[in-house]
N, C-alpha and C positions, 0 to 999 in steps of 0.2 A: 881831826878835822876834817870834814867831808867836802870834796870839791864836787860842783855839779858842772857838766858841761852841757851845751845847747848845740843840737846839731842843725844846720840850715836845710830847709826844705824848699825847694822850687813848685810852686803852686801855680796853675794857669785859670785865669776866670776871666770873662768877658771885661772890656773896659767900664762899661756902665755899671757892674757889679762892683768892680773894684773902687770905682768914685764913691759908691753908697758905703762901702766899708771904711774908706778914707774919712768919708764924712761923720760917719759914726766914731771912729777913733777920736777924730777932732774934739766932738762934742763931748766925748767921755774923758778926755784929756790924757790919752794912752797912745802907744804906738799902735801901729797897725798889727803886728807880730803879737803883743800883748792881747789886743783884742781878740784876734783869731785864736789864740790858746786858750782865753777864757771862754770863748764861745765852744770850743771844741770839748774842755772839760765839762761845761754844762750839759753838752749833748751827750758825753759819755756816762754822766750821771744819771740823766733821765733815762737812758736807754739801760743802764744796770738796774734802776727802779722797776721799769717796764718788765725786764726779765725776771726780776724775783717775784713781781705780781703773777707774770704767766706761770711760774715754776710754781708758786703757792696755788695756783687756780688748778694746775695739772694735778698736783697733789690731791687736792680736794675731789676732782673727778675720779682719779684712782682709787681714794679711799670709798668714795660712793659705789664704784663698780665692785670693789673688793668686800663691802658690807653686806 
């Protein structure tokens, strides 16, 4: 059985932004931490997809140069 531990992280943000985060968490019926975790996961997925697209485009450019 695998036990998963979570680390605590201190993040600073303007009060106005935090109020928006809390409002969104309330409307999504989740905790602030859960909302931020999901937002970061989505950001990382998008970034990975963009990096793959860039790598693919770079490979196409290199292939064109070498052809």
